[in-house]
C-alpha positions as CSV (number, residue, x, y, z in Angstrom):
1,X,-27.6,-9.9,-22.5
2,X,-25.8,-7.7,-20.0
3,X,-22.3,-6.3,-19.8
4,X,-21.1,-9.4,-17.9
5,X,-22.2,-11.6,-20.9
6,X,-25.1,-13.2,-19.0
7,X,-28.3,-13.9,-20.9
8,X,-31.3,-12.1,-19.5
9,X,-34.2,-13.8,-21.3
10,X,-35.2,-17.4,-21.4
11,X,-34.4,-17.5,-25.1
12,X,-32.4,-20.5,-26.5
13,X,-31.0,-18.3,-29.4
14,X,-29.9,-15.6,-27.0
15,X,-28.3,-18.2,-24.7
16,X,-26.5,-19.8,-27.6
17,X,-25.2,-16.4,-28.8
18,X,-24.0,-15.4,-25.3
19,X,-22.2,-18.7,-24.7
20,X,-20.5,-18.2,-28.1
21,X,-19.2,-14.8,-27.0
22,X,-18.2,-16.1,-23.6
23,X,-16.2,-18.9,-25.2
24,X,-14.4,-16.4,-27.4
25,X,-13.1,-14.6,-24.4
26,X,-11.0,-17.7,-23.5
27,X,-8.9,-16.8,-26.5
28,X,-8.9,-13.0,-26.4
29,X,-8.2,-12.9,-22.6
30,X,-4.5,-13.1,-23.5
31,X,-4.6,-10.1,-25.7
32,X,-6.8,-7.8,-23.6
33,X,-4.9,-8.7,-20.5
34,X,-1.7,-7.8,-22.3
35,X,-3.2,-4.4,-23.3
36,X,-4.3,-3.7,-19.7
37,X,-0.8,-4.6,-18.5
38,X,0.8,-2.3,-21.1
39,X,-1.4,0.5,-19.9
40,X,-0.3,-0.1,-16.3
41,X,3.5,0.0,-17.1
42,X,3.7,2.4,-20.1
43,X,2.1,5.8,-19.5
44,X,2.2,6.8,-23.1
45,X,1.3,3.4,-24.6
46,X,-1.6,4.9,-26.6
47,X,0.9,6.9,-28.6
48,X,3.6,4.3,-29.1
49,X,4.4,3.3,-32.6
50,X,6.3,0.1,-31.7
51,X,6.0,-2.5,-28.9
52,X,8.1,-5.5,-28.2
53,X,6.5,-8.4,-26.2
54,X,8.0,-11.6,-25.0
55,X,5.6,-14.5,-24.2
56,X,7.4,-16.8,-21.8
57,X,6.5,-20.5,-21.5
58,X,4.5,-20.3,-24.7
59,X,2.6,-23.4,-25.5
60,X,-0.7,-24.5,-27.2
61,X,-3.0,-21.8,-25.8
62,X,-0.7,-19.0,-26.7
63,X,0.0,-20.2,-30.2
64,X,-3.7,-21.0,-30.8
65,X,-4.5,-17.3,-30.0
66,X,-1.9,-15.8,-32.4
67,X,-4.4,-14.4,-34.9
68,X,-6.1,-12.5,-32.1
69,X,-2.9,-10.5,-31.5
70,X,-4.1,-8.2,-34.2
71,X,-6.5,-6.8,-31.6
72,X,-3.5,-4.9,-30.1
73,X,-3.4,-3.0,-33.4
74,X,-7.1,-2.3,-33.2
75,X,-7.1,-1.1,-29.5
76,X,-3.8,0.9,-29.9
77,X,-4.4,2.9,-33.0
78,X,-0.9,4.5,-33.0
79,X,0.8,1.1,-33.0
80,X,2.3,0.2,-36.3
81,X,5.0,-2.4,-35.4
82,X,4.2,-5.2,-32.9
83,X,7.1,-7.6,-32.3
84,X,6.3,-10.9,-30.6
85,X,8.8,-13.4,-29.3
86,X,7.5,-16.8,-28.1
87,X,10.0,-18.6,-25.8
88,X,9.6,-21.8,-24.0
89,X,10.4,-25.5,-23.6
90,X,7.2,-26.4,-25.5
91,X,7.8,-24.1,-28.4
92,X,7.6,-26.0,-31.7
93,X,10.4,-24.9,-34.1
94,X,9.6,-24.9,-37.8
95,X,12.6,-26.5,-39.6
96,X,11.8,-24.4,-42.6
97,X,12.5,-21.3,-40.7
98,X,16.0,-19.8,-40.3
99,X,16.4,-20.7,-36.6
100,X,20.0,-19.6,-36.5
101,X,19.2,-16.0,-37.4
102,X,15.7,-16.0,-35.8
103,X,14.2,-14.6,-39.1
104,X,10.8,-13.3,-38.0
105,X,7.5,-14.5,-39.5
106,X,5.1,-11.8,-40.5
107,X,1.5,-12.4,-39.4
108,X,-1.1,-11.8,-42.1
109,X,-3.3,-9.0,-40.9
110,X,-6.6,-7.7,-42.2
111,X,-6.5,-5.7,-45.4
112,X,-7.1,-2.3,-43.6
113,X,-4.2,-2.8,-41.2
114,X,-1.9,-4.0,-44.0
115,X,-2.7,-1.0,-46.2
116,X,-1.8,1.3,-43.3
117,X,1.6,-0.4,-43.1
118,X,0.9,-2.0,-39.7
119,X,2.7,-5.2,-39.1
120,X,3.1,-8.0,-36.5
121,X,6.3,-10.0,-36.6
122,X,6.8,-13.3,-34.7
123,X,10.0,-15.1,-33.7
124,X,10.2,-18.4,-31.7
125,X,12.9,-19.9,-29.5
126,X,12.8,-23.3,-27.9
127,X,14.3,-23.3,-24.5
128,X,14.2,-21.6,-21.1
129,X,13.9,-17.9,-20.9
130,X,16.9,-17.4,-18.7
131,X,19.0,-19.1,-21.4
132,X,17.4,-17.1,-24.1
133,X,18.4,-13.8,-22.6
134,X,22.1,-14.8,-23.1
135,X,21.7,-15.3,-26.8
136,X,22.3,-12.8,-29.6
137,X,18.6,-12.9,-30.5
138,X,17.5,-11.3,-27.2
139,X,16.3,-7.7,-27.2
140,X,14.9,-6.2,-24.0
141,X,11.1,-6.2,-24.3
142,X,8.7,-3.5,-23.2
143,X,6.8,-6.3,-21.4
144,X,7.2,-10.0,-20.8
145,X,4.2,-12.2,-20.0
146,X,3.8,-15.7,-18.4
147,X,0.3,-17.2,-18.7
148,X,-0.6,-20.0,-16.3
149,X,2.9,-21.2,-15.5
150,X,2.0,-22.7,-12.2
151,X,5.7,-22.3,-11.4
152,X,5.3,-22.6,-7.6
153,X,3.3,-25.8,-8.0
154,X,4.6,-27.7,-11.0
155,X,8.1,-28.0,-12.5
156,X,9.6,-25.8,-9.9
157,X,13.2,-26.8,-10.8
158,X,12.7,-25.9,-14.5
159,X,11.1,-22.6,-13.7
160,X,13.2,-21.3,-10.8
161,X,16.2,-20.0,-12.8
162,X,13.8,-18.0,-15.1
163,X,11.8,-16.7,-12.2
164,X,15.0,-15.7,-10.4
165,X,16.0,-13.7,-13.5
166,X,12.6,-12.1,-13.9
167,X,12.6,-11.0,-10.3
168,X,15.2,-8.4,-11.2
169,X,14.8,-8.2,-15.0
170,X,15.2,-4.9,-17.0
171,X,11.5,-5.1,-17.9
172,X,8.2,-5.6,-16.2
173,X,6.6,-9.0,-16.3
174,X,2.9,-9.9,-16.3
175,X,1.8,-13.2,-14.8
176,X,-1.5,-14.9,-14.5
177,X,-3.0,-17.9,-12.7
178,X,-6.3,-19.8,-12.4
179,X,-6.4,-20.6,-8.7
180,X,-5.7,-18.7,-5.5
181,X,-3.4,-21.3,-4.0
182,X,-1.1,-20.8,-7.1
183,X,-1.1,-17.1,-6.4
184,X,-0.2,-17.7,-2.8
185,X,2.7,-19.9,-3.8
186,X,3.9,-17.5,-6.5
187,X,3.9,-14.4,-4.3
188,X,5.9,-16.3,-1.6
189,X,8.6,-17.1,-4.2
190,X,8.8,-13.6,-5.5
191,X,9.1,-12.1,-2.0
192,X,11.9,-14.5,-1.2
193,X,13.7,-13.3,-4.3
194,X,13.2,-9.6,-3.3
195,X,10.9,-8.8,-6.2
196,X,8.6,-5.7,-6.2
197,X,5.3,-5.3,-7.9
198,X,3.7,-2.8,-10.3
199,X,0.4,-4.4,-9.6
200,X,-0.4,-6.7,-6.7
201,X,-2.3,-9.9,-7.3
202,X,-6.0,-9.4,-7.9
203,X,-8.9,-10.8,-9.9
204,X,-8.5,-10.0,-13.6
205,X,-11.6,-8.3,-15.0
206,X,-10.3,-9.4,-18.5
207,X,-10.2,-13.1,-17.6
208,X,-11.8,-15.7,-19.8
209,X,-15.5,-16.0,-19.1
210,X,-16.2,-19.6,-20.1
211,X,-15.4,-21.9,-17.2
212,X,-13.7,-25.3,-17.3
213,X,-13.5,-28.1,-14.8
214,X,-10.1,-28.4,-13.2
215,X,-8.4,-31.8,-13.3
216,X,-6.2,-31.0,-10.3
217,X,-6.0,-28.5,-7.5
218,X,-6.8,-28.0,-3.8
219,X,-10.5,-28.5,-4.2
220,X,-12.5,-31.4,-5.8
221,X,-14.6,-30.6,-8.9
222,X,-13.3,-27.0,-9.0
223,X,-14.4,-24.7,-11.8
224,X,-11.6,-22.4,-13.1
225,X,-11.4,-19.5,-15.5
226,X,-8.4,-18.6,-17.8
227,X,-6.2,-15.8,-16.4
228,X,-8.5,-15.4,-13.4
229,X,-5.7,-13.8,-11.3
230,X,-3.1,-11.4,-12.5
231,X,-0.2,-9.4,-11.2
232,X,2.8,-7.5,-12.6
233,X,6.4,-7.8,-11.4
234,X,8.3,-4.5,-11.4
235,X,11.4,-4.1,-13.6
236,X,14.7,-3.5,-11.7
């Protein structure tokens, strides 16, 4: 196996192991891409004790990867308090939670992190992000992130008010996409809104490494990778 997680020998056991690792990156690509974005926008991120992240348009993929958010504690050893807010139209609200006060849920971490007093708290809000920022629950994040929104291709009307807000938001925003034509559409929208970029669109080296067959797009039978493209919109 090499550093690109490609098997080198014609060994079925090695191939099975490598494919297992590659499949795992489809989950952890969210967390390691977030870490790379934090490093790009916060010069002293390695010494920060607290970080507040907003995941916009959160849905199945983001919620399925929640346990992997502890990796941020592992890669950022000074971090003791990670605050996550999941906001989106597809967010599932737990009726047992106190949705009026947005009481946070504490993620159960490994024993070592827990003994060191390191915590991850999660709040959820069902609705559009541009509406969320006007609520009493909103706190300006260190970084917001939108994974695979496809906002320039699908549901443009639903996304536009949020994108318009993010173009001049008081925080940087990480965005990812799977296909180049989505990136072209996205950047056109941002430029029309006068947005500036901390990082221009480029291939994300922390993308998922297990491919899937696209069911729609500009090419037939196209193979795509999670978070293949990424860019960061600059805060105002």
